[in-house]
N, C-alpha and C positions, 0 to 999 in steps of 0.2 A: 397417533404415531409419535413416538418419543423423538425430540429433536436430536440432531447430531451432537455428540458430546464435543466440547472444545478440547484443544490441546491443553496440557497441564499449565502452560505459562499464561494462558488467556484469561483476562478478568473482564466482567461486565461492570463498567463504572456508572453508577447512578447519581445524577445530580438533580435533586428536587428539594424545594424547601418544605414540602409536605411530609412530615415525619411518618404519618400513617401509610402514605403511599409508598414511601421508601421501604418501610418495614415489610409491607405485603409484597413488593417486588423482589426484595431479597429472599423472602420465604419461597415465592414462586420459582425464582431462578435456582436456588439451592436445591429445591425439591426435585429439580430436573438434572442435577449434577453439574450445574454451572458454578463458577465462582463469582461473587458479587461484592462490590466495594461501594458503600453508600457515602454520599457527601450532601450536606445541608445547603450548600451555596456554591455559586460558580467561583467565588473568591477562594473557597476552601480547595476546590479541585484544582485551580490554576496554580496554587501554591504547592500542591502535592505532585502535579503532573511531572513526568520525566520522559525524555524522548524514548526510553526503552519500554514504556508501557505498551503492552499488547492486549488485544481483545476488542472491545467496542464501547461506545459511550451513549447511554440513555440520558437524554438532556431535556429538561423542562424548558419551554420557551419563556414563560413569564415567571420571574422570581424577583424578590426584593433586591436591591443593590444591582449588581451585574446581571443582566438577563442571559438567558441561554444563547440568544443570538450574538451578543457581545462576546460571550465566552468562546463560541464557535469561530468568530472572527479572530480573536487573539490566538486561539490554537492554530488556526490556519497560518497566521503570521509567524508562528514557531515551527512551522512544517510538521505539525502533529499528524500522524498517519492513522489514528483511530477512526474507524467508520463511525458516523454519528447518526443516531435515530432520535428524532425530536419527538417529545411527548407534548401534545397540544390540547388546549381547550377548543371548543367549536370556533370561537372567534379568532383564533390564532392561526387558522389554516392558511390564509394568505401569506403570513410571515414564514410559515413552515415551508411553503412552496418556494418562496424567495431564497430560503436557506438551501433548498435542493439545488437551485441554480449555482450556489456557491460551494457545492461539494458534499452536502449532507446526502446520506443514502436514502433515507425514507423519513416519514413521520407517521405517528399513530395518534388517534384522537381519544381523549378521556371521555366516558369510561371505555377502556379498550378490552377486546377479547383476549383472554390469556393465550389461547392457542396461536392467535395471529401475532402476538408480541413474541412468543417463543420462536415462531417461524422467522420473523424478521431478525432476531438476535442470532439464530443459527446461520442465516444467510450472511450476516455481517462477519461472523467469526470465520466462516469459510473464506469469504472475500479478503479479510484481513490476513489470514494465513497464507493465501495465495500471493498477495501483495508483498508480504514480508519475504517469501520465498524468491520472488522476482528480484526484490532489492538485493538479497544475498547473491543471486546469480549475476546480477549486473556489477555488483562490487567485485566479484571474482573475475569477471571478464575484463574489468578496468585494470585489476591487479596484473593480469596476464598481459595486457597491452602494454603496461609499463615495462615489462621485462623484454619486449622486442627490441632489437637493435634498430638504429636508424634506417638501415638498408632493408631490414625485414619489414619495417613499418611502411617503407616506400612500396615494397612488393605488395603488401597487404592492401594498401590504398588502391593500387591498380587492379588487383584481383576483384576488390569491391566495385570498382568502376567498370567491371566486365571485360577487362583485357585478357587476351590469351597469352600464353608463355612467350611466344615470338614477339608480340606487341610490347609485352613488359621488357623484354630484352632490348628491343630497339629504343624504347623510351629512356631506359636507364643506362644504355650503352654497355651491356654485359652480355655474356653468352646465355643461350637457352639453358645449357646444363647448370649454370650458376643460378638462374631463375628457379629451376627445379629444386635445387638444394635449399635455397632461401624459402621456397613455398613449402617444402616438407618441414622445415623448421618452424615456420609460422603455424602450420597445422598442429604440430606437436606441442609448441608452447601454448597455443590457444585451446588445447585439448578438444579440437573439433574433429568429428569423425566423417565429415563430408563438407564439401564446398558450401552447400546450402546452409548447414549449421554454422559454419564460420561467418557467413555474410549476416545471417539473422542475428546472431549474438552480438556482432559489432554494431549493426544498424539499431538494435534495441537500445543501446546506450548512447550512440552518437547521432542517430538519425540520418535522413537522406541529405541534409543541407550541411555537411561536415566542412 
């Protein structure tokens, strides 16, 4: 079964000091329609990395100079959003497991099965695409929140707290009719089609402990 094709802007970044392995991985990935970008060292990739990179990262655990684990830590500190798959030798499995606890998606042992690697890469690309979509949505919700007036924001906060129109009117010292007007404007500005959608969108970026 051919793995799901990535979106055009997604690239699989390969960081491994083994040139033969890099070449074989590039051939494997490109033969399946993926875009691949190889790097010979962690330092090379760190210098090239940009926040706008999309796709996923295949990262060797052990390399001369900066290790894959060190690179992973540095990328996390820079809020890198690329999903990471560690490529390990047998003795590196405990380190790879530790990396999973720090946000890596998975690891695969050398020598690995091509089908399994392609499956992991496909999963990562889907995960990254979904994550990117959520970030765009959250940014749009934040932008819309910033457009609310102070009164509309007060009404929104009380809606999220589960207050009815009459209760909101009592808290704010305004009429129920005025609450209804503000509520309608909030729904329009937030582009929400239902109360549930409004609450879910705001809670997704602000959480319960606002």
